C-alpha positions, 0 to 999 in steps of 0.5 A: 922719723924714717928717712935720712931725709926727714931727719936732716929737715928738723936740722936744716929748719932750725934756722929757718924756724926763726924767721928772723931778721938775721935770717939768709938763704942763697938761691941760685937761679939759671947759674947766678947765686945770691945770698937774700935777708929775711928782713929784705924778703919779709917786706911782702911776704906773699912772695915765693922767696919769702915763702922760702925762709919757713919751707924747711920746717914743712919737708921735702915736699914743701921745699920742692913746691917752691923750687927745682932742686935744693943742696941741703950741704949748701942750704941752697935753692935752685930755679931753673928760671931767666936769671936776666929777668930775676935780676929786675924782679928782686928790685921790689924788695929793694926799691919797691918798683920793677923796672923791666930791662930792655930786650926782654919779652914783656909777656915772659917777663910777665910769666916770670914775675908771676912764677916769683908771685910778684903783683904787677902793680910793682911794675912801672908804669914805662914798662906796663905800655910795652906790656900792653903793646905786646899784648894788644900785638898778640890779641891780633895776633890771635884775632888774625889766626882766628880769622883764618881758621874760619876761612878754611873750614865750613862748620857742618852744623850751620844752616845753608843761609849762613853758609851762604852769607860766609862764602859772599862774604869771604868772596867780597872781602878777601880777595887772596882767597880765590882767583875769582875774589881777586878778579873782583877786587881788581875789577872793583878798584878799575870801576873806583878810577873809571868813575873818578875819570868820568867825573872830572871829564864831566866838567870839560866844556867841550864834552858837555852838551846842551839840555832843553833850556840852554844849560850845559850838562854832562855828555850822555855816555859819560852818564851812562858810565856813571850810572853803571858804575854807581850800578856796581858800586850799589850791588857790591854794597849791598851784598857785602851788607847782607853778608856781613856777620854784624851789620851795625859794626858793618853800617858804621865802619868808616869805610862804609860810610864813605861808600854810602856818601860815594853812592847817596848823591846820585840818588838823591840827584836823581830824585830832585832831578825828577821829582822835586820841582813838581813835588818838593817845591824847590826852586834852586834844584839844579843848584841843589844837584850840583851841590849833591855831585860834588860829593862824587869825590868821596869815592876816591876814598873807596881805594883805600879798602883796597890799598894797605898803603892808604890804610897805613897812612890813615893810621899814621895820621890818626897816631899823629894827632899829638905832633899835628896839633903840635904843627898848627899850633906852631903855625897859627901863633906864627900866622898871627905874630907875623901878620901883626908886625907886617900890618904894623910895619906896611903902614907906612907905605902910601901903596900898602896891600895889608889893609888889616891884620885879618887880612895879613892872616892870608899873606902869613899863611901862605908865606910861613908854608913857603906857598907865596902866591905873590898877591900880597907882599911887603913893599917896605924894608921892615916888611921884607925882613918880617917876611924873611923871618916868617918863612924861616920859622915856617920851614922850622914849625913845619919840619919838627913834627915831619919825623915823628910822623914819618916814625909812626907810619914806619912803625905801623907798616912794618907792625902789620907786616910782622903780625902778618907772618907771625899769624902765619907762623902760628898757623904751622905751630898749630899744624905741627902740634895738632899733628904730632898730639893727634897723630903720634908724629913730629910732622904730618902729611896733611896741608890743610887745617880743617882739624882746628876748626871751632869746636860747638859751644859746650864741648870740652876737649883740646879745642882750636882755642887752647891751641891758640893760646899755647901758640903765642910763644915764637918758640912753641914749648909742650905743657909739663907733664905731672911726671916733670917736677921742673922745666926743661929749658927756658922759655924764649921770645924770638 
């Protein structure tokens, strides 16, 4: 062979050609030197470290395809990787599983496992949950960035009808998009409050009037205000349905179902009032109308669409079903036990208020929840002692699950704030990347992101989606060029 390096390779490869159990290799990962043995690495022959055993016989091209640098004198392989992550990954050779150290970014750790060619199936279940959570966060950030990008520009290839739909949807669903949209959102919020106040005022006897049959009904002025509010809610719902990009998903959404429940009783009661007695042959039309009018209380839930706090509370309760189930189970057991004991202990008193165990359930409920109306109370000494123990147990049972529920609320609230900030940060990185790549500058004077609009289907090139994937890292690192054979710095995660 001609080159001096090529002549030394057979000498170096004499040890590696055996690939036996006595083979040892030295790796230097981020300045941390470690000696590994062939019998240990051969347990997983598909990994990168196992491939190092026989790479010397393949020449320098094979060596540098596996590592960043190699010292023939020390027979040492160099890797510009995270040493902390390497200490976790190497556990697979000793224990058959990998545990992620606390404080390491799950996505970066997954990249390290991919580099060392260790399958994710070796990652322990407790660590997979962190990885799944981080993936969901990145998907949420990508979704938010995509929504912002869709709002920033209008595709010239779209029809005028489609552009009109987008403008209406943006106007009604995104109050932060413009000042008129913010005014409409505030107006909708005020009308929800007004309609709720009108519903309550309509039940005050002093504000009611007598109809032709002598029955008390709502004042005509309040009815007119109610009609105006319902007209606004109906128009708003129809416009949102008209402009929705996915009408089936829109109709089945929980908050939109609440909107329908807030609007529908008005029209149903109106139909029953004018047509029910004559055409539908209903004898109790007024009772049906009153039952439907009670459903107007559903409109108070419309406030959740304008309040991020209520949305956070709803999500926290949804994530706390397990804790709420435990709370109900504790209370159910306590109610059954203390009501039975109370009934048994109070039977000796001639004026007992505990007539049966099912009737005692009500006493146990108001006692364990520390309400204590006083309509049912024990009169014997043992009954009073049982009551004291029951409300103490009730306080403990209620207090136990409260802390996890509060933690869920705080965690989700903080997570939403972090995701919102991260989405804005990704947009800034994408703009800087676009300006530096397209104009040859490190920054640009443009303040918009029109150049990051989605590209038409079938177009090739560095589209917005590829830039979005690149910007998933909190610290942007440009892709390596073909001239570089190893990374110049470690990937980090803030």
